[in-house]
N, C-alpha and C positions, 0 to 999 in steps of 0.2 A: 844273286841278290844285289840290288843297286844300293848305292850309298844312302839314298832317300829311304829305302825300305829298312836298311840297317839302323839308321838313326831313329826311325819310327819304332822299330822293335826294341831298341835300347831304352828309349824314353818310356815306352809303355811298360817295360820290365821294371824300371826303377819306380814308376808310379805304383805299380802293383805291389812291389816289395815294400814300399813305404806306406801303402794304403792311402795314397794321395789321389785326389780326383783331378781330372783334366781342368775342371773349373778352378781349382786351387792353383794349379800351375799357371793358368791364364792370368789370375789375379797377381801372382808373384812376379810374372814377367811383363805384364802389360800388353801381351800379345793378344790380339782380338780372336774371338772364337773361330771365325772363318779361316784365318791363317793357321791357327793351331790345329783345327780339324783337317785341313788339307795336308799339313805336315805329318800329322799322326796317322793319316790314312793313305800316305804316299801318293797323293794326287799330283804332286809336283815331280817333274823329271829331275830337278836339281833342288838343292836347299840353299837358302841364303845363309852363309856362314855366320853372319852377324846374329841372325835369329837363333841359330844353333848355339852360339856362345852365350846368348842371353839365357837360354833354357838351361845350359850347363851350369851357369853361375847361380841361377835360381834354385837349382837342385843341390847346391852346395858342393859341387864337384870341381875338380880341376879338369882341364882339357885332356891331359893324359889319362886320368882316372876314367873319364867318360869313354874314351876310345880304346882303352885296354880291356876289351871284352871280346869273347869268342865270336860274337855276332859280326865283328869287323874282320875276322881272320881271312875271309875270302877276298876282301877288298884290299887290305893292307898286308903285304907279305913280309911280316916280321914276327918274331917270337914274342908272345904275350907274357912269357914267364920272366 
């Protein structure tokens, strides 16, 4: 799994868990629908880190909280416990 796919999977999981729509996330972040759609559907080969940080902040998470998830275990070789 690529980092883009992992980020997409993580954001979608959080949205599902919080029963939050993609539209609501777009409103909280100010990220246009086209950009958000591409990011969440892994249409980009890479992600703009600034965009990812804006999403993380809008979700009320810290950067470590966002990335300390099993979805990133294949990408980052560290113990998540």
